[in-house]
ZATIDO-572443 format. One record per residue (C-alpha): residue in one letter; x, z, y. Coordinates in Angstrom, 1 decimal. Each point is the difference from the previous one (the first is absolute). Example, Ala and Ser with C-alpha at 12.3 -4.5 7.8 and 13.67 -1.06 7.14 Angstrom:
// residues 2
<rec kolnu="A" x="12.3" z="7.8" y="-4.5"/>
<rec kolnu="S" x="1.4" z="-0.7" y="3.4"/>
END
This chain:
// residues 114
<rec kolnu="M" x="-3.4" z="-8.8" y="38.9"/>
<rec kolnu="S" x="-1.0" z="-3.4" y="1.2"/>
<rec kolnu="T" x="2.7" z="-1.6" y="-2.3"/>
<rec kolnu="A" x="-1.4" z="1.7" y="-3.1"/>
<rec kolnu="N" x="-2.1" z="-2.0" y="-2.4"/>
<rec kolnu="P" x="-3.8" z="0.2" y="0.6"/>
<rec kolnu="V" x="-0.7" z="1.4" y="-3.4"/>
<rec kolnu="A" x="2.4" z="2.9" y="0.6"/>
<rec kolnu="Q" x="-1.5" z="0.7" y="3.4"/>
<rec kolnu="A" x="-3.5" z="0.1" y="-1.5"/>
<rec kolnu="R" x="1.2" z="2.4" y="-2.7"/>
<rec kolnu="V" x="1.4" z="2.3" y="2.7"/>
<rec kolnu="R" x="-3.3" z="-0.1" y="1.9"/>
<rec kolnu="E" x="-1.7" z="0.8" y="-3.3"/>
<rec kolnu="V" x="2.0" z="3.1" y="-0.9"/>
<rec kolnu="A" x="0.8" z="1.3" y="3.5"/>
<rec kolnu="P" x="-3.3" z="2.0" y="0.3"/>
<rec kolnu="V" x="0.9" z="1.8" y="-3.3"/>
<rec kolnu="F" x="3.4" z="1.1" y="1.3"/>
<rec kolnu="A" x="-1.5" z="1.0" y="3.3"/>
<rec kolnu="A" x="-2.6" z="2.1" y="-1.6"/>
<rec kolnu="L" x="2.5" z="1.7" y="-2.3"/>
<rec kolnu="G" x="2.3" z="0.6" y="2.9"/>
<rec kolnu="D" x="-1.9" z="3.1" y="1.0"/>
<rec kolnu="E" x="0.9" z="3.2" y="-1.8"/>
<rec kolnu="T" x="-3.6" z="1.2" y="-0.4"/>
<rec kolnu="R" x="-1.2" z="-3.3" y="-1.4"/>
<rec kolnu="L" x="3.0" z="-0.2" y="-2.4"/>
<rec kolnu="K" x="-0.8" z="3.5" y="-1.2"/>
<rec kolnu="L" x="-3.7" z="-1.1" y="-0.6"/>
<rec kolnu="V" x="1.1" z="-3.0" y="-2.0"/>
<rec kolnu="V" x="2.3" z="2.3" y="-2.1"/>
<rec kolnu="R" x="-2.8" z="2.4" y="-0.6"/>
<rec kolnu="L" x="-2.3" z="-2.8" y="-1.1"/>
<rec kolnu="C" x="2.7" z="-1.4" y="-2.3"/>
<rec kolnu="A" x="0.4" z="3.4" y="-1.6"/>
<rec kolnu="G" x="-3.5" z="1.3" y="0.0"/>
<rec kolnu="G" x="-2.2" z="-3.1" y="-0.4"/>
<rec kolnu="P" x="-3.2" z="-0.4" y="2.0"/>
<rec kolnu="L" x="-0.5" z="3.0" y="2.4"/>
<rec kolnu="S" x="-2.5" z="1.1" y="2.6"/>
<rec kolnu="I" x="0.8" z="0.8" y="3.6"/>
<rec kolnu="T" x="-0.5" z="3.6" y="-0.9"/>
<rec kolnu="N" x="2.7" z="-0.2" y="-2.7"/>
<rec kolnu="L" x="2.3" z="-2.1" y="2.2"/>
<rec kolnu="S" x="-0.2" z="2.3" y="2.9"/>
<rec kolnu="A" x="0.4" z="3.2" y="-2.0"/>
<rec kolnu="K" x="3.1" z="2.0" y="1.0"/>
<rec kolnu="S" x="0.8" z="-2.7" y="2.6"/>
<rec kolnu="P" x="0.9" z="0.9" y="3.6"/>
<rec kolnu="V" x="-1.9" z="-3.2" y="1.0"/>
<rec kolnu="S" x="-3.8" z="0.2" y="0.7"/>
<rec kolnu="R" x="-2.5" z="-1.7" y="-2.2"/>
<rec kolnu="Q" x="-0.8" z="-2.3" y="2.9"/>
<rec kolnu="A" x="3.6" z="-1.0" y="0.3"/>
<rec kolnu="I" x="0.3" z="-0.5" y="-3.7"/>
<rec kolnu="T" x="-3.1" z="-2.3" y="0.1"/>
<rec kolnu="K" x="1.6" z="-2.1" y="2.8"/>
<rec kolnu="H" x="3.3" z="-0.3" y="-1.9"/>
<rec kolnu="L" x="-2.0" z="-1.1" y="-3.1"/>
<rec kolnu="E" x="-1.8" z="-2.6" y="2.1"/>
<rec kolnu="V" x="3.4" z="-1.4" y="1.1"/>
<rec kolnu="L" x="1.1" z="-0.2" y="-3.6"/>
<rec kolnu="S" x="-3.3" z="-1.7" y="-0.9"/>
<rec kolnu="E" x="0.5" z="-2.6" y="2.7"/>
<rec kolnu="A" x="3.4" z="-0.7" y="-1.5"/>
<rec kolnu="G" x="-1.6" z="-0.4" y="-3.4"/>
<rec kolnu="L" x="1.8" z="3.0" y="-1.5"/>
<rec kolnu="V" x="-3.1" z="2.1" y="-0.8"/>
<rec kolnu="R" x="-3.7" z="-0.4" y="-0.4"/>
<rec kolnu="S" x="-2.9" z="2.5" y="0.0"/>
<rec kolnu="S" x="-3.3" z="0.4" y="-1.8"/>
<rec kolnu="R" x="-2.8" z="2.4" y="0.3"/>
<rec kolnu="R" x="-0.7" z="2.7" y="-2.6"/>
<rec kolnu="G" x="-3.0" z="2.0" y="1.2"/>
<rec kolnu="R" x="0.8" z="1.2" y="3.5"/>
<rec kolnu="E" x="3.8" z="-0.5" y="-0.3"/>
<rec kolnu="R" x="2.2" z="-3.0" y="0.5"/>
<rec kolnu="I" x="2.6" z="-0.3" y="-2.8"/>
<rec kolnu="W" x="3.2" z="-1.8" y="0.9"/>
<rec kolnu="E" x="2.2" z="-1.8" y="-2.5"/>
<rec kolnu="L" x="3.2" z="-2.0" y="0.1"/>
<rec kolnu="E" x="0.0" z="-3.8" y="0.0"/>
<rec kolnu="P" x="3.1" z="-0.6" y="-2.2"/>
<rec kolnu="K" x="0.1" z="-3.8" y="0.7"/>
<rec kolnu="R" x="1.1" z="0.5" y="3.6"/>
<rec kolnu="L" x="2.8" z="2.4" y="-1.1"/>
<rec kolnu="E" x="1.0" z="-2.6" y="-2.6"/>
<rec kolnu="D" x="0.1" z="-2.6" y="2.7"/>
<rec kolnu="A" x="2.3" z="2.2" y="2.1"/>
<rec kolnu="Q" x="2.2" z="0.7" y="-3.0"/>
<rec kolnu="Q" x="0.4" z="-3.7" y="-0.7"/>
<rec kolnu="Y" x="0.9" z="-0.6" y="3.6"/>
<rec kolnu="L" x="2.6" z="2.8" y="-0.1"/>
<rec kolnu="D" x="1.4" z="-1.4" y="-3.3"/>
<rec kolnu="R" x="0.4" z="-3.4" y="1.6"/>
<rec kolnu="I" x="1.9" z="1.5" y="3.0"/>
<rec kolnu="S" x="2.2" z="2.0" y="-2.4"/>
<rec kolnu="R" x="0.9" z="-3.2" y="-2.0"/>
<rec kolnu="Q" x="0.8" z="-1.8" y="3.3"/>
<rec kolnu="W" x="2.4" z="2.9" y="1.0"/>
<rec kolnu="D" x="1.5" z="0.0" y="-3.5"/>
<rec kolnu="D" x="0.6" z="-3.8" y="0.3"/>
<rec kolnu="A" x="1.5" z="0.4" y="3.4"/>
<rec kolnu="L" x="2.3" z="2.8" y="-1.1"/>
<rec kolnu="D" x="1.1" z="-2.1" y="-3.0"/>
<rec kolnu="R" x="0.9" z="-2.9" y="2.3"/>
<rec kolnu="L" x="1.9" z="2.3" y="2.3"/>
<rec kolnu="K" x="1.9" z="1.5" y="-3.0"/>
<rec kolnu="K" x="1.0" z="-3.4" y="-1.3"/>
<rec kolnu="F" x="1.1" z="-1.1" y="3.5"/>
<rec kolnu="V" x="2.1" z="3.2" y="0.5"/>
<rec kolnu="E" x="1.6" z="-0.4" y="-3.5"/>
<rec kolnu="R" x="1.1" z="-3.6" y="0.7"/>
END
């Protein structure tokens, strides 16, 4: 990657933690639940899960470090909610990659058709 432009390299470093955090099935399921159910407590997030509450908490902390979720206190419980901005950043990055692939395929098609 040393030949890539510095802005592109910085962008990769910025979004890589998001993709790393989402690369785990349990964490991805937690994000999906928070997308569908809004802010939820650990009790709600761990209900009917084969994963312990402690494990769920650790997964949520990884997601928090990546900027994907945040928590707040309501009484004795921590309530977790999604940080949509980080998902939007990841989506924009994937859209950019998709456009680059589309452009490359268009160039290949034009080359083959000549």
